[in-house]
mmJSON file of the N, C-alpha and C atoms, coordinates in Angstrom:
{"data_MODEL":{"atom_site":{
"group_PDB":["ATOM","ATOM","ATOM","ATOM","ATOM","ATOM","ATOM","ATOM","ATOM","ATOM","ATOM","ATOM","ATOM","ATOM","ATOM","ATOM","ATOM","ATOM","ATOM","ATOM","ATOM","ATOM","ATOM","ATOM","ATOM","ATOM","ATOM","ATOM","ATOM","ATOM","ATOM","ATOM","ATOM","ATOM","ATOM","ATOM","ATOM","ATOM","ATOM","ATOM","ATOM","ATOM","ATOM","ATOM","ATOM","ATOM","ATOM","ATOM","ATOM","ATOM","ATOM","ATOM","ATOM","ATOM","ATOM","ATOM","ATOM","ATOM","ATOM","ATOM","ATOM","ATOM","ATOM","ATOM","ATOM","ATOM","ATOM","ATOM","ATOM","ATOM","ATOM","ATOM","ATOM","ATOM","ATOM","ATOM","ATOM","ATOM","ATOM","ATOM","ATOM","ATOM","ATOM","ATOM","ATOM","ATOM","ATOM","ATOM","ATOM","ATOM","ATOM","ATOM","ATOM","ATOM","ATOM","ATOM","ATOM","ATOM","ATOM","ATOM","ATOM","ATOM","ATOM","ATOM","ATOM","ATOM","ATOM","ATOM","ATOM","ATOM","ATOM","ATOM","ATOM","ATOM","ATOM","ATOM","ATOM","ATOM","ATOM","ATOM","ATOM","ATOM","ATOM","ATOM","ATOM","ATOM","ATOM","ATOM","ATOM","ATOM","ATOM","ATOM","ATOM","ATOM","ATOM","ATOM","ATOM","ATOM","ATOM","ATOM","ATOM","ATOM","ATOM","ATOM","ATOM","ATOM","ATOM","ATOM","ATOM","ATOM","ATOM","ATOM","ATOM","ATOM","ATOM","ATOM","ATOM","ATOM","ATOM","ATOM","ATOM","ATOM","ATOM","ATOM","ATOM","ATOM","ATOM","ATOM","ATOM","ATOM","ATOM","ATOM","ATOM","ATOM","ATOM","ATOM","ATOM","ATOM","ATOM","ATOM","ATOM","ATOM","ATOM"],
"id":[1,2,3,4,5,6,7,8,9,10,11,12,13,14,15,16,17,18,19,20,21,22,23,24,25,26,27,28,29,30,31,32,33,34,35,36,37,38,39,40,41,42,43,44,45,46,47,48,49,50,51,52,53,54,55,56,57,58,59,60,61,62,63,64,65,66,67,68,69,70,71,72,73,74,75,76,77,78,79,80,81,82,83,84,85,86,87,88,89,90,91,92,93,94,95,96,97,98,99,100,101,102,103,104,105,106,107,108,109,110,111,112,113,114,115,116,117,118,119,120,121,122,123,124,125,126,127,128,129,130,131,132,133,134,135,136,137,138,139,140,141,142,143,144,145,146,147,148,149,150,151,152,153,154,155,156,157,158,159,160,161,162,163,164,165,166,167,168,169,170,171,172,173,174,175,176,177,178,179,180,181,182,183],
"type_symbol":["N","C","C","N","C","C","N","C","C","N","C","C","N","C","C","N","C","C","N","C","C","N","C","C","N","C","C","N","C","C","N","C","C","N","C","C","N","C","C","N","C","C","N","C","C","N","C","C","N","C","C","N","C","C","N","C","C","N","C","C","N","C","C","N","C","C","N","C","C","N","C","C","N","C","C","N","C","C","N","C","C","N","C","C","N","C","C","N","C","C","N","C","C","N","C","C","N","C","C","N","C","C","N","C","C","N","C","C","N","C","C","N","C","C","N","C","C","N","C","C","N","C","C","N","C","C","N","C","C","N","C","C","N","C","C","N","C","C","N","C","C","N","C","C","N","C","C","N","C","C","N","C","C","N","C","C","N","C","C","N","C","C","N","C","C","N","C","C","N","C","C","N","C","C","N","C","C","N","C","C","N","C","C"],
"label_atom_id":["N","CA","C","N","CA","C","N","CA","C","N","CA","C","N","CA","C","N","CA","C","N","CA","C","N","CA","C","N","CA","C","N","CA","C","N","CA","C","N","CA","C","N","CA","C","N","CA","C","N","CA","C","N","CA","C","N","CA","C","N","CA","C","N","CA","C","N","CA","C","N","CA","C","N","CA","C","N","CA","C","N","CA","C","N","CA","C","N","CA","C","N","CA","C","N","CA","C","N","CA","C","N","CA","C","N","CA","C","N","CA","C","N","CA","C","N","CA","C","N","CA","C","N","CA","C","N","CA","C","N","CA","C","N","CA","C","N","CA","C","N","CA","C","N","CA","C","N","CA","C","N","CA","C","N","CA","C","N","CA","C","N","CA","C","N","CA","C","N","CA","C","N","CA","C","N","CA","C","N","CA","C","N","CA","C","N","CA","C","N","CA","C","N","CA","C","N","CA","C","N","CA","C","N","CA","C","N","CA","C","N","CA","C"],
"label_alt_id":[null,null,null,null,null,null,null,null,null,null,null,null,null,null,null,null,null,null,null,null,null,null,null,null,null,null,null,null,null,null,null,null,null,null,null,null,null,null,null,null,null,null,null,null,null,null,null,null,null,null,null,null,null,null,null,null,null,null,null,null,null,null,null,null,null,null,null,null,null,null,null,null,null,null,null,null,null,null,null,null,null,null,null,null,null,null,null,null,null,null,null,null,null,null,null,null,null,null,null,null,null,null,null,null,null,null,null,null,null,null,null,null,null,null,null,null,null,null,null,null,null,null,null,null,null,null,null,null,null,null,null,null,null,null,null,null,null,null,null,null,null,null,null,null,null,null,null,null,null,null,null,null,null,null,null,null,null,null,null,null,null,null,null,null,null,null,null,null,null,null,null,null,null,null,null,null,null,null,null,null,null,null,null],
"label_comp_id":["MET","MET","MET","ARG","ARG","ARG","ARG","ARG","ARG","ILE","ILE","ILE","ARG","ARG","ARG","ARG","ARG","ARG","ALA","ALA","ALA","THR","THR","THR","VAL","VAL","VAL","ARG","ARG","ARG","ALA","ALA","ALA","LEU","LEU","LEU","ARG","ARG","ARG","THR","THR","THR","ARG","ARG","ARG","HIS","HIS","HIS","GLY","GLY","GLY","ILE","ILE","ILE","VAL","VAL","VAL","GLY","GLY","GLY","SER","SER","SER","MET","MET","MET","SER","SER","SER","ARG","ARG","ARG","LYS","LYS","LYS","GLY","GLY","GLY","ASP","ASP","ASP","GLY","GLY","GLY","TRP","TRP","TRP","ASP","ASP","ASP","ASN","ASN","ASN","VAL","VAL","VAL","PRO","PRO","PRO","ILE","ILE","ILE","GLU","GLU","GLU","SER","SER","SER","LEU","LEU","LEU","PHE","PHE","PHE","PHE","PHE","PHE","ASP","ASP","ASP","TYR","TYR","TYR","ILE","ILE","ILE","GLU","GLU","GLU","VAL","VAL","VAL","SER","SER","SER","TYR","TYR","TYR","ASN","ASN","ASN","ARG","ARG","ARG","ILE","ILE","ILE","GLY","GLY","GLY","ARG","ARG","ARG","ARG","ARG","ARG","SER","SER","SER","ALA","ALA","ALA","LEU","LEU","LEU","ASP","ASP","ASP","CYS","CYS","CYS","PRO","PRO","PRO","SER","SER","SER","PRO","PRO","PRO","GLY","GLY","GLY"],
"label_asym_id":["A","A","A","A","A","A","A","A","A","A","A","A","A","A","A","A","A","A","A","A","A","A","A","A","A","A","A","A","A","A","A","A","A","A","A","A","A","A","A","A","A","A","A","A","A","A","A","A","A","A","A","A","A","A","A","A","A","A","A","A","A","A","A","A","A","A","A","A","A","A","A","A","A","A","A","A","A","A","A","A","A","A","A","A","A","A","A","A","A","A","A","A","A","A","A","A","A","A","A","A","A","A","A","A","A","A","A","A","A","A","A","A","A","A","A","A","A","A","A","A","A","A","A","A","A","A","A","A","A","A","A","A","A","A","A","A","A","A","A","A","A","A","A","A","A","A","A","A","A","A","A","A","A","A","A","A","A","A","A","A","A","A","A","A","A","A","A","A","A","A","A","A","A","A","A","A","A","A","A","A","A","A","A"],
"label_entity_id":["1","1","1","1","1","1","1","1","1","1","1","1","1","1","1","1","1","1","1","1","1","1","1","1","1","1","1","1","1","1","1","1","1","1","1","1","1","1","1","1","1","1","1","1","1","1","1","1","1","1","1","1","1","1","1","1","1","1","1","1","1","1","1","1","1","1","1","1","1","1","1","1","1","1","1","1","1","1","1","1","1","1","1","1","1","1","1","1","1","1","1","1","1","1","1","1","1","1","1","1","1","1","1","1","1","1","1","1","1","1","1","1","1","1","1","1","1","1","1","1","1","1","1","1","1","1","1","1","1","1","1","1","1","1","1","1","1","1","1","1","1","1","1","1","1","1","1","1","1","1","1","1","1","1","1","1","1","1","1","1","1","1","1","1","1","1","1","1","1","1","1","1","1","1","1","1","1","1","1","1","1","1","1"],
"label_seq_id":[1,1,1,2,2,2,3,3,3,4,4,4,5,5,5,6,6,6,7,7,7,8,8,8,9,9,9,10,10,10,11,11,11,12,12,12,13,13,13,14,14,14,15,15,15,16,16,16,17,17,17,18,18,18,19,19,19,20,20,20,21,21,21,22,22,22,23,23,23,24,24,24,25,25,25,26,26,26,27,27,27,28,28,28,29,29,29,30,30,30,31,31,31,32,32,32,33,33,33,34,34,34,35,35,35,36,36,36,37,37,37,38,38,38,39,39,39,40,40,40,41,41,41,42,42,42,43,43,43,44,44,44,45,45,45,46,46,46,47,47,47,48,48,48,49,49,49,50,50,50,51,51,51,52,52,52,53,53,53,54,54,54,55,55,55,56,56,56,57,57,57,58,58,58,59,59,59,60,60,60,61,61,61],
"pdbx_PDB_ins_code":[null,null,null,null,null,null,null,null,null,null,null,null,null,null,null,null,null,null,null,null,null,null,null,null,null,null,null,null,null,null,null,null,null,null,null,null,null,null,null,null,null,null,null,null,null,null,null,null,null,null,null,null,null,null,null,null,null,null,null,null,null,null,null,null,null,null,null,null,null,null,null,null,null,null,null,null,null,null,null,null,null,null,null,null,null,null,null,null,null,null,null,null,null,null,null,null,null,null,null,null,null,null,null,null,null,null,null,null,null,null,null,null,null,null,null,null,null,null,null,null,null,null,null,null,null,null,null,null,null,null,null,null,null,null,null,null,null,null,null,null,null,null,null,null,null,null,null,null,null,null,null,null,null,null,null,null,null,null,null,null,null,null,null,null,null,null,null,null,null,null,null,null,null,null,null,null,null,null,null,null,null,null,null],
"Cartn_x":[0.822,0.0,0.866,1.922,2.798,3.518,3.925,4.606,3.682,2.432,1.461,1.245,1.09,0.885,2.109,3.302,4.538,4.633,4.3,4.354,3.323,2.149,1.102,1.524,2.069,2.528,3.661,4.584,5.702,5.178,4.2,3.636,2.939,2.202,1.531,2.542,3.601,4.643,5.279,5.6,6.236,5.31,4.056,3.084,2.931,2.995,2.791,4.095,5.23,6.514,6.984,6.573,6.964,8.167,9.185,10.393,10.308,10.521,10.485,11.704,11.566,12.67,13.724,14.967,16.059,16.836,16.334,17.058,16.89,17.72,17.644,16.436,16.042,14.941,15.278,14.338,14.541,15.157,15.506,16.082,14.975,14.339,13.159,13.402,14.648,14.907,14.338,14.263,13.694,12.172,11.603,10.162,9.607,10.46,10.025,9.195,9.611,8.813,7.414,7.282,5.958,5.065,5.652,4.866,4.34,5.16,4.741,3.597,3.705,2.65,1.339,1.396,0.19,-0.413,0.429,-0.068,-0.803,-0.183,-0.82,-2.128,-2.151,-3.363,-4.494,-4.18,-5.195,-5.669,-4.739,-5.088,-6.017,-5.699,-6.523,-7.879,-7.895,-9.156,-10.056,-9.487,-10.284,-10.859,-10.048,-10.529,-11.565,-11.475,-12.452,-13.805,-13.782,-15.019,-15.593,-14.757,-15.211,-16.069,-16.726,-17.57,-19.046,-19.442,-20.824,-21.831,-21.517,-22.522,-22.907,-21.962,-22.264,-23.113,-22.847,-23.555,-24.714,-24.786,-25.808,-25.714,-24.48,-24.216,-23.061,-22.959,-21.814,-20.52,-19.402,-18.114,-17.746,-16.937,-16.596,-15.706,-15.016,-14.087,-14.74],
"Cartn_y":[-1.196,0.0,1.26,1.231,2.396,2.647,1.559,1.709,2.316,1.885,2.416,3.904,4.268,5.673,6.507,5.979,6.684,6.88,5.842,5.938,6.936,6.958,7.893,9.329,9.567,10.915,11.34,10.434,10.743,11.096,10.336,10.613,11.973,12.294,13.599,14.74,14.556,15.591,15.811,14.725,14.826,15.503,15.122,15.684,17.192,17.662,19.085,19.86,19.199,19.886,20.251,19.491,19.755,18.888,19.509,18.793,18.466,17.208,16.795,17.27,17.409,17.835,16.74,17.146,16.182,16.246,16.98,17.106,15.854,15.751,14.6,14.692,13.568,13.496,14.351,15.178,16.02,17.369,17.621,18.908,19.732,20.569,21.277,22.677,23.085,24.46,24.754,23.766,24.018,24.054,23.655,23.608,24.9,25.748,26.959,27.879,28.2,29.121,28.599,27.32,26.796,26.698,26.385,26.364,27.759,28.769,30.148,30.514,30.082,30.339,29.687,28.413,27.73,28.425,28.842,29.52,30.799,31.613,32.863,32.593,31.587,31.258,30.845,29.973,29.508,30.66,31.482,32.611,33.584,33.93,34.867,34.245,32.989,32.324,32.199,31.812,31.627,32.956,34.007,35.306,35.894,35.584,36.095,35.412,34.11,33.348,33.52,33.402,33.562,32.403,32.585,31.538,31.906,32.509,32.958,31.819,30.723,29.676,29.041,28.847,28.184,29.069,30.374,31.284,31.995,31.869,32.547,34.06,34.57,36.001,36.384,37.654,38.068,38.056,37.849,37.875,39.318,39.535,40.898,41.621,40.875,41.504,41.874],
"Cartn_z":[0.0,0.0,0.0,0.817,0.908,-0.417,-1.093,-2.387,-3.431,-3.419,-4.385,-4.14,-2.872,-2.53,-2.92,-2.638,-2.983,-4.492,-5.255,-6.716,-7.237,-6.634,-7.046,-6.779,-5.602,-5.258,-6.183,-6.454,-7.355,-8.747,-9.246,-10.572,-10.606,-9.552,-9.488,-9.44,-8.647,-8.569,-9.931,-10.609,-11.92,-12.92,-12.906,-13.847,-13.671,-12.427,-12.146,-11.981,-12.204,-12.156,-10.763,-9.761,-8.376,-8.033,-7.469,-7.083,-5.599,-5.255,-3.859,-3.096,-1.793,-0.944,-0.884,-0.921,-0.887,0.424,1.403,2.665,3.506,4.524,5.415,6.331,6.866,7.81,9.029,9.442,10.61,10.3,9.034,8.64,7.999,8.777,8.296,7.785,7.575,7.153,5.777,4.907,3.59,3.644,4.766,4.918,5.524,6.061,6.753,5.858,4.637,3.82,3.512,3.205,2.864,4.094,5.254,6.49,6.797,6.574,6.793,5.848,4.594,3.624,4.058,4.484,4.942,6.153,7.095,8.29,7.906,7.041,6.622,5.895,5.035,4.282,5.22,6.172,7.118,7.988,8.464,9.325,8.611,7.372,6.608,6.292,5.864,5.528,6.741,7.868,9.078,9.543,9.531,9.993,9.05,7.775,6.825,7.019,7.281,7.431,8.83,9.859,11.236,11.702,12.829,13.405,13.318,12.267,12.129,12.199,11.549,11.404,12.735,13.646,14.913,15.819,15.824,16.723,16.045,14.742,13.954,14.121,14.251,14.405,13.482,13.125,12.306,13.112,12.423,13.109,13.443,14.488,14.887,13.881,13.008,12.061,10.834],
"occupancy":[1.0,1.0,1.0,1.0,1.0,1.0,1.0,1.0,1.0,1.0,1.0,1.0,1.0,1.0,1.0,1.0,1.0,1.0,1.0,1.0,1.0,1.0,1.0,1.0,1.0,1.0,1.0,1.0,1.0,1.0,1.0,1.0,1.0,1.0,1.0,1.0,1.0,1.0,1.0,1.0,1.0,1.0,1.0,1.0,1.0,1.0,1.0,1.0,1.0,1.0,1.0,1.0,1.0,1.0,1.0,1.0,1.0,1.0,1.0,1.0,1.0,1.0,1.0,1.0,1.0,1.0,1.0,1.0,1.0,1.0,1.0,1.0,1.0,1.0,1.0,1.0,1.0,1.0,1.0,1.0,1.0,1.0,1.0,1.0,1.0,1.0,1.0,1.0,1.0,1.0,1.0,1.0,1.0,1.0,1.0,1.0,1.0,1.0,1.0,1.0,1.0,1.0,1.0,1.0,1.0,1.0,1.0,1.0,1.0,1.0,1.0,1.0,1.0,1.0,1.0,1.0,1.0,1.0,1.0,1.0,1.0,1.0,1.0,1.0,1.0,1.0,1.0,1.0,1.0,1.0,1.0,1.0,1.0,1.0,1.0,1.0,1.0,1.0,1.0,1.0,1.0,1.0,1.0,1.0,1.0,1.0,1.0,1.0,1.0,1.0,1.0,1.0,1.0,1.0,1.0,1.0,1.0,1.0,1.0,1.0,1.0,1.0,1.0,1.0,1.0,1.0,1.0,1.0,1.0,1.0,1.0,1.0,1.0,1.0,1.0,1.0,1.0,1.0,1.0,1.0,1.0,1.0,1.0],
"B_iso_or_equiv":[0.0,0.0,0.0,0.0,0.0,0.0,0.0,0.0,0.0,0.0,0.0,0.0,0.0,0.0,0.0,0.0,0.0,0.0,0.0,0.0,0.0,0.0,0.0,0.0,0.0,0.0,0.0,0.0,0.0,0.0,0.0,0.0,0.0,0.0,0.0,0.0,0.0,0.0,0.0,0.0,0.0,0.0,0.0,0.0,0.0,0.0,0.0,0.0,0.0,0.0,0.0,0.0,0.0,0.0,0.0,0.0,0.0,0.0,0.0,0.0,0.0,0.0,0.0,0.0,0.0,0.0,0.0,0.0,0.0,0.0,0.0,0.0,0.0,0.0,0.0,0.0,0.0,0.0,0.0,0.0,0.0,0.0,0.0,0.0,0.0,0.0,0.0,0.0,0.0,0.0,0.0,0.0,0.0,0.0,0.0,0.0,0.0,0.0,0.0,0.0,0.0,0.0,0.0,0.0,0.0,0.0,0.0,0.0,0.0,0.0,0.0,0.0,0.0,0.0,0.0,0.0,0.0,0.0,0.0,0.0,0.0,0.0,0.0,0.0,0.0,0.0,0.0,0.0,0.0,0.0,0.0,0.0,0.0,0.0,0.0,0.0,0.0,0.0,0.0,0.0,0.0,0.0,0.0,0.0,0.0,0.0,0.0,0.0,0.0,0.0,0.0,0.0,0.0,0.0,0.0,0.0,0.0,0.0,0.0,0.0,0.0,0.0,0.0,0.0,0.0,0.0,0.0,0.0,0.0,0.0,0.0,0.0,0.0,0.0,0.0,0.0,0.0,0.0,0.0,0.0,0.0,0.0,0.0],
"pdbx_formal_charge":[null,null,null,null,null,null,null,null,null,null,null,null,null,null,null,null,null,null,null,null,null,null,null,null,null,null,null,null,null,null,null,null,null,null,null,null,null,null,null,null,null,null,null,null,null,null,null,null,null,null,null,null,null,null,null,null,null,null,null,null,null,null,null,null,null,null,null,null,null,null,null,null,null,null,null,null,null,null,null,null,null,null,null,null,null,null,null,null,null,null,null,null,null,null,null,null,null,null,null,null,null,null,null,null,null,null,null,null,null,null,null,null,null,null,null,null,null,null,null,null,null,null,null,null,null,null,null,null,null,null,null,null,null,null,null,null,null,null,null,null,null,null,null,null,null,null,null,null,null,null,null,null,null,null,null,null,null,null,null,null,null,null,null,null,null,null,null,null,null,null,null,null,null,null,null,null,null,null,null,null,null,null,null],
"auth_seq_id":[1,1,1,2,2,2,3,3,3,4,4,4,5,5,5,6,6,6,7,7,7,8,8,8,9,9,9,10,10,10,11,11,11,12,12,12,13,13,13,14,14,14,15,15,15,16,16,16,17,17,17,18,18,18,19,19,19,20,20,20,21,21,21,22,22,22,23,23,23,24,24,24,25,25,25,26,26,26,27,27,27,28,28,28,29,29,29,30,30,30,31,31,31,32,32,32,33,33,33,34,34,34,35,35,35,36,36,36,37,37,37,38,38,38,39,39,39,40,40,40,41,41,41,42,42,42,43,43,43,44,44,44,45,45,45,46,46,46,47,47,47,48,48,48,49,49,49,50,50,50,51,51,51,52,52,52,53,53,53,54,54,54,55,55,55,56,56,56,57,57,57,58,58,58,59,59,59,60,60,60,61,61,61],
"auth_comp_id":["MET","MET","MET","ARG","ARG","ARG","ARG","ARG","ARG","ILE","ILE","ILE","ARG","ARG","ARG","ARG","ARG","ARG","ALA","ALA","ALA","THR","THR","THR","VAL","VAL","VAL","ARG","ARG","ARG","ALA","ALA","ALA","LEU","LEU","LEU","ARG","ARG","ARG","THR","THR","THR","ARG","ARG","ARG","HIS","HIS","HIS","GLY","GLY","GLY","ILE","ILE","ILE","VAL","VAL","VAL","GLY","GLY","GLY","SER","SER","SER","MET","MET","MET","SER","SER","SER","ARG","ARG","ARG","LYS","LYS","LYS","GLY","GLY","GLY","ASP","ASP","ASP","GLY","GLY","GLY","TRP","TRP","TRP","ASP","ASP","ASP","ASN","ASN","ASN","VAL","VAL","VAL","PRO","PRO","PRO","ILE","ILE","ILE","GLU","GLU","GLU","SER","SER","SER","LEU","LEU","LEU","PHE","PHE","PHE","PHE","PHE","PHE","ASP","ASP","ASP","TYR","TYR","TYR","ILE","ILE","ILE","GLU","GLU","GLU","VAL","VAL","VAL","SER","SER","SER","TYR","TYR","TYR","ASN","ASN","ASN","ARG","ARG","ARG","ILE","ILE","ILE","GLY","GLY","GLY","ARG","ARG","ARG","ARG","ARG","ARG","SER","SER","SER","ALA","ALA","ALA","LEU","LEU","LEU","ASP","ASP","ASP","CYS","CYS","CYS","PRO","PRO","PRO","SER","SER","SER","PRO","PRO","PRO","GLY","GLY","GLY"],
"auth_asym_id":["A","A","A","A","A","A","A","A","A","A","A","A","A","A","A","A","A","A","A","A","A","A","A","A","A","A","A","A","A","A","A","A","A","A","A","A","A","A","A","A","A","A","A","A","A","A","A","A","A","A","A","A","A","A","A","A","A","A","A","A","A","A","A","A","A","A","A","A","A","A","A","A","A","A","A","A","A","A","A","A","A","A","A","A","A","A","A","A","A","A","A","A","A","A","A","A","A","A","A","A","A","A","A","A","A","A","A","A","A","A","A","A","A","A","A","A","A","A","A","A","A","A","A","A","A","A","A","A","A","A","A","A","A","A","A","A","A","A","A","A","A","A","A","A","A","A","A","A","A","A","A","A","A","A","A","A","A","A","A","A","A","A","A","A","A","A","A","A","A","A","A","A","A","A","A","A","A","A","A","A","A","A","A"],
"auth_atom_id":["N","CA","C","N","CA","C","N","CA","C","N","CA","C","N","CA","C","N","CA","C","N","CA","C","N","CA","C","N","CA","C","N","CA","C","N","CA","C","N","CA","C","N","CA","C","N","CA","C","N","CA","C","N","CA","C","N","CA","C","N","CA","C","N","CA","C","N","CA","C","N","CA","C","N","CA","C","N","CA","C","N","CA","C","N","CA","C","N","CA","C","N","CA","C","N","CA","C","N","CA","C","N","CA","C","N","CA","C","N","CA","C","N","CA","C","N","CA","C","N","CA","C","N","CA","C","N","CA","C","N","CA","C","N","CA","C","N","CA","C","N","CA","C","N","CA","C","N","CA","C","N","CA","C","N","CA","C","N","CA","C","N","CA","C","N","CA","C","N","CA","C","N","CA","C","N","CA","C","N","CA","C","N","CA","C","N","CA","C","N","CA","C","N","CA","C","N","CA","C","N","CA","C","N","CA","C","N","CA","C","N","CA","C"],
"pdbx_PDB_model_num":[1,1,1,1,1,1,1,1,1,1,1,1,1,1,1,1,1,1,1,1,1,1,1,1,1,1,1,1,1,1,1,1,1,1,1,1,1,1,1,1,1,1,1,1,1,1,1,1,1,1,1,1,1,1,1,1,1,1,1,1,1,1,1,1,1,1,1,1,1,1,1,1,1,1,1,1,1,1,1,1,1,1,1,1,1,1,1,1,1,1,1,1,1,1,1,1,1,1,1,1,1,1,1,1,1,1,1,1,1,1,1,1,1,1,1,1,1,1,1,1,1,1,1,1,1,1,1,1,1,1,1,1,1,1,1,1,1,1,1,1,1,1,1,1,1,1,1,1,1,1,1,1,1,1,1,1,1,1,1,1,1,1,1,1,1,1,1,1,1,1,1,1,1,1,1,1,1,1,1,1,1,1,1]
}}}
């Protein structure tokens, strides 16, 4: 199962021109920029949507 998943991910990366990380396990310095991007994206998306649906009220922002 793991081999199939690995092959599928590799094929998708190749098809879309994405290069996999070549750093050693536990070396996350090359991951810092993308983690920052994800954090900003989630933060902006969450603040834009807010919790209106649960309380049935508009968000304060």
